[in-house]
KOLPA-659661 format. One record per residue: residue number from 1; chain; y, x, z of N, C-alpha, C in turn. Coordinates in steps of 0.05 Angstrom, whole numbers, plus 32768, in hexadecimal, padded with zeros to 4 digits. Layout:
! KOLPA-659661
+-----+-----+------+------+------+-------+-------+-------+------+------+------+
: seq : mol : n.py : n.px : n.pz : ca.py : ca.px : ca.pz : c.py : c.px : c.pz :
+-----+-----+------+------+------+-------+-------+-------+------+------+------+
: NUM :   A :    Y :    X :    Z :     Y :     X :     Z :    Y :    X :    Z :
...
+-----+-----+------+------+------+-------+-------+-------+------+------+------+
! end
This chain:
! KOLPA-659661
+-----+-----+------+------+------+-------+-------+-------+------+------+------+
: seq : mol : n.py : n.px : n.pz : ca.py : ca.px : ca.pz : c.py : c.px : c.pz :
+-----+-----+------+------+------+-------+-------+-------+------+------+------+
:   1 :   A : 7F89 : 8010 : 8152 :  7FA8 :  8011 :  8152 : 7FAF : 802D : 8149 :
:   2 :   A : 7FC5 : 802A : 8137 :  7FD1 :  8044 :  8130 : 7FDB : 8053 : 8146 :
:   3 :   A : 7FD9 : 806D : 8143 :  7FE4 :  8081 :  8158 : 8000 : 8083 : 8153 :
:   4 :   A : 800B : 8085 : 813C :  8028 :  808B :  8134 : 8034 : 8078 : 8124 :
:   5 :   A : 8027 : 8070 : 810D :  8035 :  805D :  80F9 : 802E : 8041 : 8104 :
:   6 :   A : 803F : 802F : 8102 :  803B :  8012 :  810A : 8035 : 8004 : 80F1 :
:   7 :   A : 8019 : 8002 : 80ED :  8012 :  7FF1 :  80D5 : 801A : 7FD5 : 80D4 :
:   8 :   A : 801E : 7FC9 : 80EC :  8025 :  7FAB :  80ED : 8040 : 7FA9 : 80E1 :
:   9 :   A : 8054 : 7FBB : 80E4 :  806F :  7FBA :  80DA : 806F : 7FBE : 80BE :
:  10 :   A : 805E : 7FCC : 80B0 :  805B :  7FCE :  8095 : 8056 : 7FB4 : 8087 :
:  11 :   A : 8040 : 7FA8 : 8093 :  8036 :  7F8E :  8089 : 804D : 7F77 : 808D :
:  12 :   A : 805B : 7F7C : 80A5 :  8071 :  7F66 :  80A7 : 808A : 7F6A : 8098 :
:  13 :   A : 808C : 7F80 : 808B :  80A4 :  7F88 :  807D : 80AA : 7F73 : 8065 :
:  14 :   A : 80C1 : 7F67 : 8062 :  80C5 :  7F55 :  804C : 80CA : 7F63 : 8034 :
:  15 :   A : 80BB : 7F5B : 801F :  80BD :  7F68 :  8005 : 80D0 : 7F59 : 7FF3 :
:  16 :   A : 80E1 : 7F66 : 7FE6 :  80F7 :  7F58 :  7FD5 : 80EC : 7F5C : 7FB8 :
:  17 :   A : 80F4 : 7F48 : 7FA9 :  80EE :  7F4B :  7F8B : 8107 : 7F55 : 7F7C :
:  18 :   A : 811F : 7F52 : 7F87 :  8137 :  7F5A :  7F79 : 8142 : 7F74 : 7F83 :
:  19 :   A : 814C : 7F85 : 7F73 :  8149 :  7F85 :  7F53 : 812F : 7F92 : 7F4B :
:  20 :   A : 811D : 7F97 : 7F61 :  8101 :  7F9E :  7F5B : 80F3 : 7F9E : 7F74 :
:  21 :   A : 80D7 : 7FA1 : 7F77 :  80CA :  7F9D :  7F8F : 80D3 : 7FB4 : 7FA4 :
:  22 :   A : 80DB : 7FB1 : 7FBB :  80E3 :  7FC2 :  7FCE : 80E3 : 7FB5 : 7FEC :
:  23 :   A : 80DE : 7FC3 : 7FFF :  80E1 :  7FB9 :  801C : 80EE : 7FCC : 802C :
:  24 :   A : 80FC : 7FC4 : 8044 :  8108 :  7FD7 :  8056 : 8101 : 7FCC : 8070 :
:  25 :   A : 80F9 : 7FDC : 8085 :  80F7 :  7FD3 :  809E : 80FA : 7FEB : 80B1 :
:  26 :   A : 80FE : 7FE5 : 80CA :  810D :  7FF7 :  80DD : 80FB : 7FFF : 80F4 :
:  27 :   A : 80E3 : 7FFB : 80F4 :  80D1 :  8004 :  810C : 80B6 : 8010 : 80FE :
:  28 :   A : 80B8 : 8024 : 80ED :  80A3 :  8032 :  80DF : 8090 : 803F : 80F5 :
:  29 :   A : 809F : 8050 : 8108 :  808D :  8060 :  8116 : 808E : 8057 : 8136 :
:  30 :   A : 807A : 805D : 8145 :  807B :  8057 :  8161 : 808C : 8069 : 8174 :
:  31 :   A : 808E : 8084 : 816A :  809B :  8097 :  8175 : 80AD : 80A7 : 8165 :
:  32 :   A : 80BF : 809E : 8155 :  80CE :  80AD :  8143 : 80DD : 80C3 : 814F :
:  33 :   A : 80E7 : 80C1 : 8168 :  80F4 :  80D8 :  8176 : 80E3 : 80F2 : 8179 :
:  34 :   A : 80C8 : 80EA : 8183 :  80B7 :  80FF :  8184 : 80AF : 810E : 816A :
:  35 :   A : 80AB : 80FF : 8157 :  80A7 :  810B :  813C : 80C0 : 8120 : 8132 :
:  36 :   A : 80D9 : 8110 : 8136 :  80EF :  8120 :  8130 : 80F4 : 813B : 813C :
:  37 :   A : 80EB : 813A : 8157 :  80F0 :  8152 :  8166 : 80DE : 816A : 815B :
:  38 :   A : 80C9 : 8164 : 814E :  80B5 :  8177 :  8145 : 80B1 : 8177 : 8128 :
:  39 :   A : 80C7 : 816E : 8119 :  80C8 :  816C :  80F9 : 80C7 : 818B : 80F4 :
:  40 :   A : 80B5 : 8192 : 80E0 :  80B0 :  81AD :  80DA : 80C8 : 81BD : 80CF :
:  41 :   A : 80C9 : 81D4 : 80D6 :  80E3 :  81E5 :  80CC : 80D7 : 81FE : 80BB :
:  42 :   A : 80C0 : 81FF : 80B6 :  80B7 :  8214 :  80A7 : 80A5 : 820A : 808F :
:  43 :   A : 809E : 8219 : 807B :  808E :  8211 :  8062 : 809B : 8202 : 804F :
:  44 :   A : 80B6 : 81FD : 804C :  80C5 :  81EE :  8039 : 80CE : 81FF : 8024 :
:  45 :   A : 80CC : 81F1 : 800B :  80D7 :  81FF :  7FF2 : 80EE : 81F0 : 7FE7 :
:  46 :   A : 8100 : 81FE : 7FDD :  8119 :  81EF :  7FD0 : 8111 : 81E4 : 7FB6 :
:  47 :   A : 8120 : 81D0 : 7FAE :  8121 :  81C2 :  7F95 : 8120 : 81D6 : 7F80 :
:  48 :   A : 8110 : 81D4 : 7F6C :  810F :  81E6 :  7F54 : 8128 : 81ED : 7F49 :
:  49 :   A : 8138 : 81D7 : 7F44 :  8151 :  81D7 :  7F38 : 8164 : 81ED : 7F46 :
:  50 :   A : 8165 : 81E9 : 7F61 :  8175 :  81FB :  7F73 : 816C : 8219 : 7F6E :
:  51 :   A : 8150 : 821B : 7F6C :  8148 :  8237 :  7F6B : 8151 : 8244 : 7F4E :
:  52 :   A : 8151 : 8234 : 7F39 :  8158 :  823E :  7F1F : 8177 : 8244 : 7F21 :
:  53 :   A : 8184 : 8231 : 7F2C :  81A2 :  8236 :  7F2B : 81AA : 824F : 7F39 :
:  54 :   A : 819C : 8255 : 7F50 :  81A1 :  826D :  7F5E : 819B : 8285 : 7F4C :
:  55 :   A : 8186 : 8285 : 7F3D :  817E :  829A :  7F2A : 8192 : 829F : 7F15 :
:  56 :   A : 81A1 : 828A : 7F11 :  81B5 :  8288 :  7EFC : 81D0 : 828F : 7F07 :
:  57 :   A : 81D1 : 8298 : 7F22 :  81EC :  829F :  7F2D : 81FE : 8287 : 7F36 :
:  58 :   A : 81F2 : 826F : 7F37 :  8202 :  8259 :  7F3B : 81FF : 824C : 7F56 :
:  59 :   A : 81F7 : 825C : 7F69 :  81F6 :  8254 :  7F86 : 8212 : 824A : 7F8E :
:  60 :   A : 8213 : 8232 : 7F9C :  822C :  8227 :  7FA3 : 8238 : 8217 : 7F90 :
:  61 :   A : 822E : 8212 : 7F79 :  8237 :  81FE :  7F66 : 8233 : 81E4 : 7F6D :
:  62 :   A : 823E : 81D0 : 7F5E :  823A :  81B3 :  7F63 : 821C : 81AE : 7F62 :
:  63 :   A : 8210 : 81B7 : 7F4B :  81F5 :  81B3 :  7F47 : 81E3 : 81C0 : 7F5A :
:  64 :   A : 81E9 : 81D7 : 7F63 :  81D7 :  81E5 :  7F79 : 81DA : 81D4 : 7F92 :
:  65 :   A : 81F0 : 81C8 : 7F9B :  81F2 :  81B7 :  7FB2 : 81E4 : 819D : 7FAD :
:  66 :   A : 81E2 : 8192 : 7F95 :  81D6 :  8179 :  7F8F : 81B6 : 817D : 7F95 :
:  67 :   A : 81AD : 8195 : 7F8E :  818F :  8197 :  7F91 : 8189 : 81A8 : 7FAC :
:  68 :   A : 819A : 81A7 : 7FBD :  8193 :  81B3 :  7FD8 : 817F : 81A2 : 7FE8 :
:  69 :   A : 8166 : 819D : 7FDC :  8152 :  818E :  7FE9 : 813B : 819D : 7FE9 :
:  70 :   A : 812D : 819F : 7FFF :  8111 :  81AA :  8006 : 80FC : 819D : 800D :
:  71 :   A : 80E7 : 81A2 : 8005 :  80CC :  8194 :  800D : 80B6 : 81A2 : 8016 :
:  72 :   A : 80A3 : 8198 : 8025 :  808E :  81A8 :  8033 : 8078 : 8191 : 802F :
:  73 :   A : 805F : 819A : 8027 :  804A :  8187 :  8027 : 8042 : 8180 : 8042 :
:  74 :   A : 8039 : 8166 : 8045 :  802B :  815C :  805E : 800C : 8157 : 8056 :
:  75 :   A : 800C : 814A : 8042 :  7FEF :  8143 :  8038 : 7FEF : 8148 : 8015 :
:  76 :   A : 7FE3 : 815C : 800E :  7FE4 :  8162 :  7FF1 : 7FD5 : 814D : 7FE0 :
:  77 :   A : 7FDD : 8145 : 7FC7 :  7FD2 :  8131 :  7FB7 : 7FB5 : 8130 : 7FB5 :
:  78 :   A : 7FAB : 8118 : 7FC0 :  7F8E :  8115 :  7FC1 : 7F7E : 8121 : 7FD7 :
:  79 :   A : 7F8C : 8131 : 7FE8 :  7F7D :  8140 :  7FFD : 7F79 : 812D : 8016 :
:  80 :   A : 7F66 : 8133 : 8025 :  7F60 :  8123 :  803D : 7F61 : 8132 : 8058 :
:  81 :   A : 7F72 : 8147 : 8055 :  7F7C :  8155 :  806E : 7F96 : 815D : 806B :
:  82 :   A : 7FA5 : 8161 : 8082 :  7FC1 :  816C :  807F : 7FC3 : 8188 : 8075 :
:  83 :   A : 7FDA : 818D : 8068 :  7FDD :  81A6 :  805C : 7FEC : 81B7 : 8073 :
:  84 :   A : 7FDE : 81CF : 8076 :  7FE4 :  81E4 :  8089 : 7FE8 : 81D7 : 80A4 :
:  85 :   A : 7FD1 : 81CB : 80AE :  7FD3 :  81BD :  80C7 : 7FD6 : 81D0 : 80DD :
:  86 :   A : 7FD1 : 81E7 : 80DE :  7FD5 :  81FA :  80F2 : 7FF3 : 81FF : 80F8 :
:  87 :   A : 8004 : 81F5 : 80E7 :  8021 :  81FB :  80EE : 802D : 81DE : 80F3 :
:  88 :   A : 801B : 81C8 : 80F8 :  802A :  81B0 :  8100 : 8023 : 81A9 : 811E :
:  89 :   A : 8037 : 819B : 812A :  8034 :  8190 :  8142 : 801C : 817B : 8142 :
:  90 :   A : 8010 : 8178 : 815B :  7FFB :  8165 :  815D : 8005 : 8147 : 8154 :
:  91 :   A : 8020 : 8143 : 8158 :  802B :  8126 :  8154 : 802A : 8122 : 8134 :
:  92 :   A : 802D : 8136 : 8125 :  802E :  8136 :  8108 : 8010 : 8135 : 80FD :
:  93 :   A : 8003 : 8141 : 810E :  7FE2 :  813E :  8104 : 7FDA : 8122 : 8108 :
:  94 :   A : 7FE5 : 8115 : 811F :  7FDD :  80F8 :  8121 : 7FE8 : 80E8 : 810C :
:  95 :   A : 8001 : 80EC : 8104 :  8010 :  80DE :  80EF : 8002 : 80E3 : 80D5 :
:  96 :   A : 7FF6 : 80FA : 80CE :  7FE7 :  80FE :  80B8 : 7FCD : 80F0 : 80B7 :
:  97 :   A : 7FBF : 80EE : 80D0 :  7FA6 :  80DF :  80D3 : 7FAD : 80C3 : 80CE :
:  98 :   A : 7FC5 : 80B8 : 80D6 :  7FCB :  809A :  80D0 : 7FCC : 8097 : 80B1 :
:  99 :   A : 7FD9 : 80AB : 80A3 :  7FE0 :  80A7 :  8087 : 7FC3 : 80A9 : 8079 :
: 100 :   A : 7FAF : 80B4 : 8083 :  7F95 :  80BA :  8074 : 7F84 : 80A0 : 807B :
: 101 :   A : 7F8C : 8092 : 808E :  7F78 :  807C :  8095 : 7F77 : 8063 : 8081 :
: 102 :   A : 7F62 : 8056 : 8082 :  7F5F :  803E :  8072 : 7F75 : 802A : 807B :
: 103 :   A : 7F7A : 8026 : 8093 :  7F8F :  8014 :  809F : 7FA9 : 8016 : 8091 :
: 104 :   A : 7FB3 : 802D : 808D :  7FCD :  8035 :  807E : 7FCB : 8028 : 8063 :
: 105 :   A : 7FB7 : 802D : 8055 :  7FB4 :  8023 :  8037 : 7FB3 : 8006 : 8037 :
: 106 :   A : 7FA4 : 7FFC : 804C :  7FA2 :  7FDF :  804C : 7FBE : 7FD0 : 8051 :
: 107 :   A : 7FCC : 7FDC : 8063 :  7FE7 :  7FCF :  806A : 7FFB : 7FD0 : 8053 :
: 108 :   A : 7FFB : 7FE7 : 8045 :  800C :  7FE8 :  802D : 8001 : 7FD6 : 8018 :
: 109 :   A : 7FE9 : 7FD4 : 8013 :  7FDD :  7FC5 :  7FFE : 7FE5 : 7FA4 : 8004 :
: 110 :   A : 7FE3 : 7F9E : 801F :  7FEC :  7F84 :  8025 : 800B : 7F7F : 8022 :
: 111 :   A : 801A : 7F93 : 8029 :  8036 :  7F92 :  8029 : 8044 : 7F92 : 800B :
: 112 :   A : 8039 : 7FA3 : 7FFA :  8043 :  7FA7 :  7FE1 : 8036 : 7F94 : 7FCC :
: 113 :   A : 8020 : 7F8B : 7FD1 :  8013 :  7F78 :  7FBC : 8006 : 7F8B : 7FA7 :
: 114 :   A : 8007 : 7FA5 : 7FA9 :  7FF6 :  7FB6 :  7F98 : 7FE3 : 7FC5 : 7FAA :
: 115 :   A : 7FC9 : 7FC6 : 7F9C :  7FB2 :  7FD1 :  7FAC : 7FB6 : 7FEF : 7FA6 :
: 116 :   A : 7FBB : 7FFD : 7FBD :  7FBD :  801B :  7FC0 : 7FA4 : 8026 : 7FCA :
: 117 :   A : 7F8F : 8017 : 7FD2 :  7F7A :  8022 :  7FE1 : 7F68 : 8037 : 7FD2 :
: 118 :   A : 7F68 : 8034 : 7FB7 :  7F5A :  8049 :  7FA9 : 7F6D : 805E : 7F99 :
: 119 :   A : 7F85 : 805D : 7F9F :  7F96 :  8070 :  7F92 : 7F98 : 808B : 7FA3 :
: 120 :   A : 7FA1 : 80A2 : 7F93 :  7FA4 :  80BB :  7FA2 : 7FC1 : 80BB : 7FB1 :
: 121 :   A : 7FC1 : 80C7 : 7FC5 :  7FD9 :  80C6 :  7FD6 : 7FE3 : 80E5 : 7FDA :
: 122 :   A : 7FFC : 80E6 : 7FDE :  800C :  8100 :  7FE2 : 8020 : 80FB : 7FF6 :
: 123 :   A : 8026 : 810C : 8008 :  803B :  8108 :  801C : 8048 : 8123 : 8020 :
: 124 :   A : 8065 : 8123 : 8023 :  8075 :  813B :  8024 : 808A : 8136 : 803B :
: 125 :   A : 8092 : 814A : 8049 :  80A9 :  814D :  805A : 80C0 : 814F : 8044 :
: 126 :   A : 80D8 : 8146 : 804C :  80F1 :  814B :  803B : 8107 : 8153 : 804B :
: 127 :   A : 8116 : 8164 : 8043 :  8130 :  816C :  8050 : 8146 : 816A : 8038 :
: 128 :   A : 815C : 815A : 8040 :  8173 :  8158 :  802D : 8188 : 8166 : 8039 :
: 129 :   A : 8192 : 817D : 8032 :  81A9 :  818D :  803E : 81C8 : 8181 : 8034 :
: 130 :   A : 81DA : 818B : 8041 :  81F5 :  8182 :  8038 : 81F8 : 818A : 801C :
: 131 :   A : 8206 : 8175 : 800F :  820E :  8176 :  7FF2 : 81F9 : 8168 : 7FE1 :
: 132 :   A : 81DF : 8165 : 7FEC :  81CD :  8159 :  7FDB : 81CD : 813F : 7FD5 :
: 133 :   A : 81C4 : 8134 : 7FC0 :  81C0 :  8118 :  7FB9 : 81AB : 8116 : 7F9E :
: 134 :   A : 81A3 : 80FA : 7F9E :  8194 :  80F6 :  7F85 : 81A4 : 80E2 : 7F73 :
: 135 :   A : 81A4 : 80E7 : 7F58 :  81B1 :  80D6 :  7F48 : 819B : 80BD : 7F42 :
: 136 :   A : 81AA : 80A8 : 7F34 :  8195 :  8092 :  7F2E : 817F : 809A : 7F1E :
: 137 :   A : 8169 : 8091 : 7F29 :  8150 :  8098 :  7F16 : 813C : 8082 : 7F1D :
: 138 :   A : 8125 : 8085 : 7F0E :  810D :  8073 :  7F10 : 80F7 : 8087 : 7F14 :
: 139 :   A : 80E6 : 8082 : 7F28 :  80CE :  8096 :  7F2D : 80BE : 8095 : 7F15 :
: 140 :   A : 80AE : 80AF : 7F11 :  809B :  80B1 :  7EFB : 8086 : 8098 : 7EFD :
: 141 :   A : 807A : 8093 : 7EE7 :  8067 :  807D :  7EE3 : 804F : 807F : 7EF5 :
: 142 :   A : 8048 : 8098 : 7EFE :  8033 :  8098 :  7F0F : 8036 : 8093 : 7F2B :
: 143 :   A : 804D : 8094 : 7F36 :  8052 :  808F :  7F4F : 8058 : 806F : 7F55 :
: 144 :   A : 803F : 8066 : 7F5C :  803E :  8046 :  7F5B : 804B : 803B : 7F73 :
: 145 :   A : 8045 : 8047 : 7F8A :  8054 :  803D :  7FA4 : 805E : 8054 : 7FB5 :
: 146 :   A : 8077 : 8053 : 7FBF :  8084 :  8065 :  7FCF : 808B : 805C : 7FEA :
: 147 :   A : 8085 : 806A : 7FFD :  808D :  8065 :  801A : 809D : 8079 : 8026 :
: 148 :   A : 80B7 : 8072 : 802E :  80C8 :  8085 :  803B : 80CA : 807F : 8058 :
: 149 :   A : 80C9 : 8095 : 806D :  80C9 :  8091 :  8086 : 80E0 : 80A5 : 8091 :
: 150 :   A : 80F7 : 809C : 809B :  810D :  80AF :  80A2 : 810D : 80B8 : 80BF :
: 151 :   A : 8115 : 80D1 : 80C3 :  8113 :  80DE :  80DE : 812E : 80EB : 80E4 :
: 152 :   A : 8141 : 80E2 : 80D9 :  815E :  80F1 :  80DC : 8167 : 80E2 : 80F5 :
: 153 :   A : 8173 : 80F3 : 8109 :  817F :  80EA :  8121 : 819D : 80E4 : 811F :
: 154 :   A : 81A6 : 80D0 : 812C :  81C1 :  80CE :  812D : 81D2 : 80CA : 8114 :
: 155 :   A : 81C5 : 80B9 : 8102 :  81D2 :  80B9 :  80E8 : 81E5 : 80A3 : 80E2 :
: 156 :   A : 81FB : 80A6 : 80D6 :  820C :  808D :  80CF : 8210 : 808E : 80B0 :
: 157 :   A : 8216 : 8076 : 80A3 :  821A :  8075 :  8086 : 822C : 8088 : 807B :
: 158 :   A : 8243 : 8090 : 808A :  8255 :  80A2 :  807D : 824E : 80BC : 807C :
: 159 :   A : 8235 : 80C4 : 8087 :  822A :  80DF :  8086 : 821C : 80E2 : 806A :
: 160 :   A : 8219 : 80CA : 805B :  820B :  80CD :  8043 : 81EE : 80CA : 8043 :
: 161 :   A : 81DF : 80D2 : 802E :  81C2 :  80D4 :  802E : 81B6 : 80BA : 8032 :
: 162 :   A : 81C7 : 80A6 : 8027 :  81BB :  8088 :  8029 : 81AA : 8083 : 8010 :
: 163 :   A : 8195 : 8073 : 8014 :  8183 :  806A :  7FFE : 8191 : 8053 : 7FF2 :
: 164 :   A : 8193 : 8054 : 7FD6 :  819F :  803E :  7FC8 : 818F : 8031 : 7FB6 :
: 165 :   A : 8187 : 8018 : 7FBC :  8179 :  8007 :  7FAA : 818E : 7FFF : 7F92 :
: 166 :   A : 8188 : 8005 : 7F7A :  819C :  8000 :  7F65 : 8192 : 7FE8 : 7F52 :
: 167 :   A : 81A7 : 7FD9 : 7F49 :  819D :  7FC3 :  7F35 : 819D : 7FCE : 7F19 :
: 168 :   A : 81A5 : 7FE6 : 7F12 :  81A6 :  7FF2 :  7EFB : 81A6 : 800E : 7EFA :
: 169 :   A : 81AA : 801D : 7EE3 :  81AC :  803B :  7EE5 : 81C7 : 8041 : 7EEB :
: 170 :   A : 81D9 : 8032 : 7EF3 :  81F4 :  803A :  7EF8 : 81F7 : 8041 : 7F17 :
: 171 :   A : 8202 : 8057 : 7F1D :  8202 :  8060 :  7F3B : 8210 : 804B : 7F4E :
: 172 :   A : 8224 : 803D : 7F40 :  8235 :  802A :  7F56 : 822A : 800E : 7F53 :
: 173 :   A : 8213 : 800C : 7F46 :  8206 :  7FEE :  7F45 : 81F2 : 7FEE : 7F5C :
: 174 :   A : 81FD : 7FEC : 7F75 :  81EC :  7FEF :  7F8E : 81E5 : 7FD4 : 7F95 :
: 175 :   A : 81CB : 7FCE : 7F9A :  81C1 :  7FB5 :  7FA4 : 81C2 : 7FB7 : 7FC2 :
: 176 :   A : 81B8 : 7FCB : 7FCD :  81BB :  7FD0 :  7FEC : 81B9 : 7FEE : 7FEF :
: 177 :   A : 81C8 : 7FF6 : 8004 :  81C5 :  8010 :  800D : 81BB : 8013 : 8028 :
: 178 :   A : 81A9 : 8027 : 802C :  8199 :  8027 :  8046 : 819D : 8042 : 8051 :
: 179 :   A : 81A9 : 8045 : 8069 :  81AB :  805F :  8076 : 8192 : 806C : 8081 :
: 180 :   A : 818F : 8086 : 8082 :  8177 :  8092 :  808A : 8174 : 8092 : 80A9 :
: 181 :   A : 8178 : 807E : 80B4 :  8178 :  807D :  80D2 : 815A : 8082 : 80DD :
: 182 :   A : 8158 : 808C : 80F3 :  813C :  8093 :  80FD : 812C : 8079 : 80FF :
: 183 :   A : 8115 : 8079 : 80F4 :  8104 :  8065 :  80F5 : 8109 : 804F : 80DD :
: 184 :   A : 811D : 8054 : 80CE :  8120 :  8042 :  80B7 : 8109 : 804B : 80A1 :
: 185 :   A : 80FE : 8035 : 8094 :  80EA :  803C :  8081 : 80F1 : 802A : 8068 :
: 186 :   A : 80E7 : 8032 : 804F :  80EB :  8025 :  8039 : 80D1 : 802B : 8028 :
: 187 :   A : 80C8 : 8013 : 801D :  80B2 :  8014 :  800B : 80BB : 8009 : 7FEE :
: 188 :   A : 80B1 : 8019 : 7FD9 :  80BA :  8010 :  7FC1 : 80A0 : 800E : 7FAE :
: 189 :   A : 809F : 7FF9 : 7F9D :  808A :  7FF6 :  7F8B : 8096 : 7FFC : 7F6D :
: 190 :   A : 808D : 800F : 7F61 :  8099 :  8019 :  7F48 : 8098 : 8005 : 7F32 :
: 191 :   A : 80AD : 8000 : 7F21 :  80B1 :  7FF1 :  7F0B : 80C2 : 7FFF : 7EFA :
: 192 :   A : 80C6 : 7FF7 : 7EE1 :  80D8 :  8008 :  7ECD : 80F3 : 8006 : 7ED4 :
: 193 :   A : 80FB : 7FF4 : 7EE4 :  8117 :  7FEE :  7EED : 811D : 7FF6 : 7F08 :
: 194 :   A : 8108 : 8004 : 7F14 :  810E :  8009 :  7F31 : 8121 : 8022 : 7F36 :
: 195 :   A : 813C : 801C : 7F2F :  814E :  8032 :  7F2F : 8156 : 8034 : 7F4C :
: 196 :   A : 815A : 804F : 7F57 :  8161 :  8053 :  7F73 : 8170 : 806F : 7F72 :
: 197 :   A : 817F : 8074 : 7F89 :  818C :  808F :  7F88 : 8190 : 8095 : 7FAA :
: 198 :   A : 819A : 80AC : 7FAE :  81A1 :  80B5 :  7FC9 : 81BD : 80BF : 7FC7 :
: 199 :   A : 81CE : 80B2 : 7FDB :  81EC :  80BA :  7FDA : 81EF : 80D8 : 7FE7 :
: 200 :   A : 8206 : 80E4 : 7FDD :  8209 :  8100 :  7FE5 : 820E : 8102 : 8004 :
: 201 :   A : 8203 : 8119 : 8010 :  820B :  8122 :  8029 : 8222 : 8134 : 8025 :
: 202 :   A : 8237 : 812D : 8037 :  8252 :  8140 :  802D : 824D : 815C : 8036 :
: 203 :   A : 8258 : 816B : 8024 :  8257 :  818A :  8028 : 8266 : 8190 : 8045 :
: 204 :   A : 825C : 81A3 : 8051 :  826A :  81AB :  806B : 8263 : 819A : 8084 :
: 205 :   A : 8251 : 8183 : 807D :  824D :  8173 :  8094 : 8237 : 817F : 80A9 :
: 206 :   A : 8227 : 8190 : 809E :  8212 :  819D :  80AE : 81FD : 818C : 80B4 :
: 207 :   A : 81FC : 8175 : 80A2 :  81E7 :  8161 :  80A8 : 81CD : 8165 : 8093 :
: 208 :   A : 81B7 : 815F : 80A1 :  819C :  8160 :  8090 : 818F : 8144 : 8094 :
: 209 :   A : 818A : 813B : 8081 :  8178 :  811F :  807E : 8159 : 812A : 807C :
: 210 :   A : 8147 : 811D : 808F :  812F :  8125 :  8090 : 811E : 810C : 808F :
: 211 :   A : 8107 : 810D : 807F :  80F6 :  80F5 :  807C : 80DB : 8100 : 8071 :
: 212 :   A : 80C9 : 80EE : 8072 :  80AC :  80F0 :  8067 : 80AC : 80DE : 8051 :
: 213 :   A : 80A4 : 80E8 : 8039 :  809F :  80D7 :  8021 : 8081 : 80D5 : 8019 :
: 214 :   A : 8076 : 80BE : 8017 :  805A :  80BA :  800F : 805A : 80AC : 7FF3 :
: 215 :   A : 8047 : 80B8 : 7FE1 :  8046 :  80AA :  7FC6 : 8028 : 80A3 : 7FC2 :
: 216 :   A : 8024 : 808D : 7FB4 :  8009 :  8085 :  7FAC : 800A : 8088 : 7F8B :
: 217 :   A : 7FF8 : 8097 : 7F81 :  7FF8 :  80A0 :  7F68 : 7FE3 : 8090 : 7F54 :
: 218 :   A : 7FED : 8085 : 7F3E :  7FD9 :  8078 :  7F2E : 7FCE : 8090 : 7F19 :
: 219 :   A : 7FC3 : 8085 : 7F06 :  7FB8 :  809A :  7EF3 : 7FCA : 80A2 : 7EDD :
+-----+-----+------+------+------+-------+-------+-------+------+------+------+
! end
């Protein structure tokens, strides 16, 4: 049995075919509050575009706020041990052990219909700060399957930061909007029309959207 990730919930998640393959479920983790309490606060790096804008003297610009997103590795691409494990709480080490287990790959393979058992995996912590958002985009072709697990506490849709499944490349063509509530999880299988975005977190809100994102890479 999984220590942290509920593999049965992954398998049970209903996969939708429209507008592309995706699934949403709300019981990703057995103890989301415990993980949220020890979410890392060191080792993060800002989005490269934000760093460039600061060097150009554009700190505080609309584009600077848009890219106020920071990431930290949990498992580097293709590795079999957590990144900087000494800085992680034991609960996150157990989470990483679950990600590296055959059971995790089996559950995603069964859920998505795509065999990820032989693919390289990468996992990152993410922080979206106030003003940040992602415009409509399709993931790069090598990102075959993506798994998002949210750990933001006391979140409501008006706080922004919602994941939007889009029916086209137009930002208002929203098929469904999913708030980053604690223990919400999304699985995507990449296609050429898998458009998605993240709604803006209002400036001045003081809100931070936290999650773990896992990718399975093709060649």
